[in-house]
C-alpha positions in Angstrom: -0.3 -0.1 -0.2 1.1 3.4 -1.2 0.7 5.5 1.8 3.3 8.6 1.0 5.1 10.0 -1.9 8.4 11.0 -2.4 7.4 15.0 -2.3 5.2 14.3 0.7 8.3 13.0 3.2 10.1 16.2 3.0 7.2 16.9 5.6 7.2 16.5 9.3 5.3 13.6 10.0 4.0 12.2 13.7 2.2 9.0 14.3 1.7 6.0 15.9 2.7 2.2 15.2 2.1 -0.9 17.4 4.9 -2.7 18.4 4.8 -6.6 19.5 7.8 -6.5 21.5 6.4 -4.0 23.6 2.9 -4.8 23.6 1.8 -1.8 22.7 2.4 1.6 20.8 4.9 3.6 19.6 5.6 7.7 18.5 7.0 7.6 15.2 8.1 9.9 12.8 9.4 9.2 9.2 13.4 10.5 8.5 14.9 9.4 5.2 12.4 7.1 4.1 13.0 5.4 7.3 10.7 5.2 10.6 12.1 6.4 13.9 10.5 5.4 17.5 10.6 8.6 19.2 9.0 7.5 22.4 10.2 9.3 25.4 9.7 10.4 29.1 9.5 13.7 27.1 7.2 12.4 24.5 5.4 8.8 25.6 2.5 10.1 23.8 1.5 12.2 20.7 -0.8 14.2 22.7 2.5 15.3 24.9 3.9 16.6 21.5 1.2 18.5 20.3 0.8 20.2 23.3 4.5 21.5 23.1 5.2 25.0 21.5 6.9 23.9 18.8 6.0 20.3 17.9 7.1 20.4 14.7 10.7 21.8 15.8 11.1 18.9 18.2 9.8 16.3 16.2 12.5 17.3 13.5 15.6 17.0 15.8 14.1 14.3 18.4 16.3 11.1 19.2 15.0 8.0 18.0 15.4 4.4 17.1 15.2 3.0 13.7 12.6 0.8 13.0 12.8 0.4 9.4 11.6 1.5 6.0 8.2 2.8 6.8 6.9 0.9 3.6 7.0 -2.4 5.9 4.8 -1.5 8.2 2.2 -0.3 5.8 2.6 -3.9 4.3 1.3 -5.5 7.4 -2.4 -6.5 9.1 -3.3 -4.0 11.8 -5.2 -7.0 12.7 -2.3 -9.1 13.6 -0.9 -7.9 16.9 1.9 -9.9 16.5 3.6 -7.9 13.6 4.2 -4.2 13.3 1.9 -1.7 11.7 0.0 1.8 11.5 -2.0 3.0 14.3 -4.3 5.8 14.2 -1.8 8.5 14.8 -3.7 10.3 17.8 -4.0 8.6 21.3 -5.7 10.6 24.1 -7.4 13.1 22.0 -11.2 13.5 21.7 -12.1 12.6 18.4 -15.0 15.1 17.3 -16.5 15.9 13.9 -17.8 18.7 11.7 -21.0 17.9 9.5 -22.9 19.6 7.1 -20.2 22.1 6.1 -20.4 21.8 2.4 -23.5 23.3 0.5 -23.6 19.7 -1.5 -23.4 17.6 1.3 -26.1 19.5 2.9 -28.4 19.3 0.3 -28.2 15.3 0.6 -28.9 15.4 4.4 -32.0 17.0 3.4 -32.7 14.6 1.4 -31.8 11.8 3.9 -33.7 13.5 6.4 -37.0 13.6 4.2 -36.5 10.0 2.3 -36.4 8.7 6.5 -33.6 6.7 5.5 -35.0 4.9 2.4 -32.8 5.2 -0.7 -35.5 4.2 -2.9 -37.5 7.6 -2.0 -34.5 9.6 -2.5 -34.0 10.0 -6.4 -37.5 11.7 -6.5 -36.5 13.8 -3.4 -33.2 14.9 -4.8 -34.9 16.0 -7.7 -37.7 17.8 -6.4 -35.4 19.5 -3.6 -32.5 20.1 -6.3 -35.6 21.7 -8.5 -36.1 24.1 -5.2 -32.8 24.9 -3.8 -30.6 24.2 -6.7 -27.1 26.0 -6.0 -28.5 29.2 -4.4 -26.5 28.1 -1.2 -23.0 27.3 -2.4 -22.6 31.7 -1.8 -24.0 32.3 1.3 -22.0 32.6 4.2 -23.2 30.9 7.6 -25.0 33.0 10.0 -24.7 35.9 7.7 -27.9 38.1 7.1 -28.2 37.2 3.6 -28.7 33.1 5.4 -31.2 34.4 7.4 -33.4 35.8 4.4 -32.8 32.4 2.6 -33.9 30.8 6.0 -37.1 32.3 6.1 -38.1 31.9 2.4 -37.1 28.1 2.6 -39.3 27.9 5.9 -42.1 29.9 3.9 -42.2 26.9 1.1 -41.9 23.9 3.8 -38.1 23.2 2.8 -36.8 23.8 6.0 -34.6 21.4 7.8 -32.4 20.7 10.7 -29.4 20.2 8.4 -30.5 23.6 6.7 -30.2 25.1 10.0 -26.6 24.0 11.0 -25.5 24.3 7.4 -26.5 28.3 6.8 -27.4 29.1 10.4 -24.8 30.9 13.0 -23.9 27.5 14.6 -22.0 24.8 13.5 -22.9 21.2 14.0 -20.0 19.1 16.0 -20.4 15.9 17.6 -18.2 13.4 19.1 -17.5 10.9 16.4 -15.3 8.2 18.4 -14.3 7.4 21.8 -10.5 8.3 22.7 -8.2 5.7 21.4 -10.7 3.8 19.1 -10.0 4.7 15.9 -8.3 2.5 13.8 -5.6 3.5 11.0 -4.1 3.0 7.7 -4.4 -0.8 6.5 -7.3 -1.5 9.1 -10.6 -2.5 8.7 -13.6 -0.2 8.8 -16.8 -1.1 10.5 -20.3 -0.8 9.3 -23.0 -1.5 12.2 -25.3 -4.6 11.0 -28.5 -3.0 10.7 -27.6 -0.8 8.1 -28.3 -0.9 4.6 -27.6 2.4 3.1 -24.0 3.7 4.1 -20.9 5.1 2.3 -17.5 6.7 3.2 -17.1 10.1 4.1 -13.4 11.4 3.2 -12.6 14.3 5.2 -9.5 16.5 6.6 -8.7 15.8 10.1 -7.3 18.7 12.0 -4.8 18.3 15.1 -5.5 20.9 17.7 -4.0 21.4 20.9 -5.6 22.1 24.3 -5.2 25.8 24.0 -6.8 25.8 20.6 -4.0 25.8 18.4 -4.2 23.9 15.1 -0.6 22.0 15.1 -1.5 19.8 12.5 -3.6 18.0 10.0 -4.2 14.2 8.4 -7.0 12.3 6.8 -10.3 10.6 7.9 -12.8 8.7 6.9 -15.8 9.6 9.0 -18.0 5.9 8.1 -21.9 7.2 8.1 -24.8 5.0 8.1 -27.1 7.0 5.9 -30.3 5.0 6.4 -29.7 5.6 10.4 -29.3 9.2 10.8 -32.2 9.6 8.2 -34.7 8.1 10.5 -34.2 10.4 13.1 -30.9 13.0 13.9 -31.3 11.9 17.4 -29.7 8.3 16.2 -26.4 10.5 15.2 -24.4 8.4 17.4 -25.4 5.0 16.4 -24.8 6.2 12.9 -21.5 7.8 13.5 -19.8 6.0 16.7 -19.4 2.3 16.1 -16.7 -0.3 16.4 -13.8 0.4 13.5 -16.3 3.0 12.4 -13.5 5.7 12.6 -10.2 5.4 10.3 -7.7 8.4 10.7 -4.1 8.6 9.2 -1.6 7.7 7.9 -0.1 10.4 10.1 -0.1 13.7 11.5 1.8 16.4 9.2 2.9 19.1 11.7 2.4 22.2 10.0 5.5 24.2 9.5 7.5 26.4 6.5 6.2 23.5 4.0 2.5 22.9 5.2 0.3 25.3 6.8 -3.3 25.8 7.5 -3.4 27.3 3.9 -2.7 24.0 2.4 -5.5 22.6 3.9 -7.7 25.3 3.1 -7.0 24.5 -1.0 -6.8 20.9 -0.5 -8.7 18.6 -3.1 -9.3 15.2 -2.0 -9.7 12.1 -3.8 -11.9 9.0 -2.9 -11.9 5.6 -4.8 -13.9 2.7 -3.4 -12.9 -0.4 -5.2 -15.6 -3.6 -4.8 -15.2 -7.2 -4.9 -18.0 -7.3 -7.3 -15.7 -4.9 -10.0 -18.3 -1.8 -9.1 -15.5 1.4 -8.9 -16.6 4.8 -7.6 -14.3 7.9 -7.7 -15.6 10.9 -5.8 -13.6 14.1 -5.1 -14.0 17.1 -2.2 -12.8 20.4 -2.6 -11.9 22.2 0.6 -12.2 25.3 -1.3 -15.7 24.8 -1.3 -16.2 24.6 2.3 -18.8 27.0 4.0 -17.3 27.4 7.4 -13.5 28.3 7.8 -11.5 25.5 9.5 -10.4 28.0 12.2 -14.3 29.1 13.0 -14.6 25.3 13.3 -12.1 25.0 15.8 -13.3 28.2 17.9 -17.0 26.8 17.8 -15.4 23.5 19.1 -13.2 24.6 22.1 -12.3 27.8 24.0 -14.2 28.9 27.3 -17.0 27.5 26.8 -15.6 23.9 26.3 -12.7 22.4 27.1 -10.0 19.6 25.8 -7.3 19.2 28.2 -6.0 16.3 25.9 -6.5 18.4 22.9 -8.7 17.1 20.0 -8.7 15.7 16.6 -11.4 17.3 14.3 -13.2 16.3 11.3 -14.3 19.2 8.9 -16.7 17.3 7.2 -16.9 16.7 3.4 -18.1 17.5 0.1 -18.7 14.1 -1.3 -22.3 12.9 -1.5 -22.6 9.4 -3.5 -25.2 9.6 -5.9 -24.0 7.0 -8.2 -26.1 4.3 -8.6 -24.3 0.6 -7.7 -27.1 -1.9 -8.3 -30.3 -0.7 -8.4 -31.3 2.4 -10.9 -32.5 5.3 -8.4 -31.4 3.9 -5.2 -27.7 5.4 -5.7 -24.4 4.0 -3.4 -24.1 1.7 -0.6 -21.3 -0.4 0.7 -20.6 -4.1 0.1 -18.5 -6.1 2.5 -15.0 -6.2 1.1 -14.9 -2.6 -0.5 -11.7 -1.1 -0.4 -11.8 2.8 0.1 -8.9 5.0 -0.1 -9.1 8.8 0.6 -5.8 10.7 -0.8 -4.7 14.2 -1.2 -1.4 15.7 -2.2 0.7 16.5 1.1 -1.1 14.2 3.2 -0.4 10.7 1.7 -3.3 8.3 1.5 -5.3 6.3 4.0 -6.8 3.0 3.0 -9.2 0.6 4.7 -11.2 -2.5 3.7 -15.4 -2.5 4.7 -16.5 -5.2 7.0 -19.2 -5.2 10.0 -18.4 -3.6 13.0 -19.4 -6.9 14.5 -16.6 -8.8 12.3 -13.8 -6.3 12.7 -11.2 -6.6 15.8 -13.1 -5.7 19.0 -11.6 -2.4 20.2 -10.1 -3.3 23.7 -6.9 -1.2 24.2 -8.4 1.7 26.1 -6.7 4.6 28.6 -6.3 2.4 31.1 -4.3 -0.3 29.2 -2.3 2.7 27.5 -1.5 4.0 31.0 0.1 0.8 32.4 2.1 -0.4 29.4 3.6 3.0 29.4 4.3 2.6 33.0 5.5 -0.8 32.5 8.1 0.2 29.8 9.4 3.0 32.2 7.7 6.0 30.0 5.9 7.5 32.5 
């Protein structure tokens, strides 16, 4: 699996790998094509490095143990604890996500809601809602006076929705995507709840934010989504979003420095490829230039005097991608099949690749915070 291209390796990357000999994780970086273990009492966790005044400078010069070519770790299965492999690059950070941050995906959420999770009704509703709304929301700034006027007009037409509220209203949708340490990394299986029959990947950029609210880097994420479950009721959001192996993050956090900044995130173009065992191929794209809320605004709405995160957070920024291409039945659009290989990529951050399984068939999440603390203590790292 090709995780990085050569040009990307000029950046400062921070991540985690599983070390069988340690029965636990190591904090790593890549230097000259080699994976270096930089775990120490100063940096026992990724969280500790991200809390530093200048994480990139620390990682650039940190002493480390050579673990070998980084490609070898990408070739190993994360389901096998007897072999070293990549983990999600975050550890103690909370994992949060923003929804409905792009106009196109916002319309799809309205369609899901009106279809009540039924993909057979979605195509008809898509045509009706599209005719009424079109692209009129694209240039509207969320929370502006113009957005308030559009809200009034849509209410008058009977088209207002809770998704439009968070899409163009003053308050962003921010929800808890996954529990601390439950995210999976590149190469791992990703999980769908068995009750779902209409679901899709969501390719996103994920910001790494310190407890002070400082954005220190970025990586890729798959906010696996159950469209039928959320479409039945927004109150089922947790069931639609947070299941075993339903959150993938990786391959590594690219720390901000003079080679990669938040402006690169704002200009990023994400590519998605889904390859099914049935020969089906879906190609998707998400342009961060079309986001309706600036990443810094989303961070401010998540962390501040109103809400603290002592160990920082990982923040999914939302996606433009909303799959409508039919896979089997005309008019029913796309849904996953078991065995689908999902690859999310963008220049500068590499590629995140995962295989779709049922959450009940993915390896159970058992390595939690208490296990991590005991493991680090046994290794004399804390």
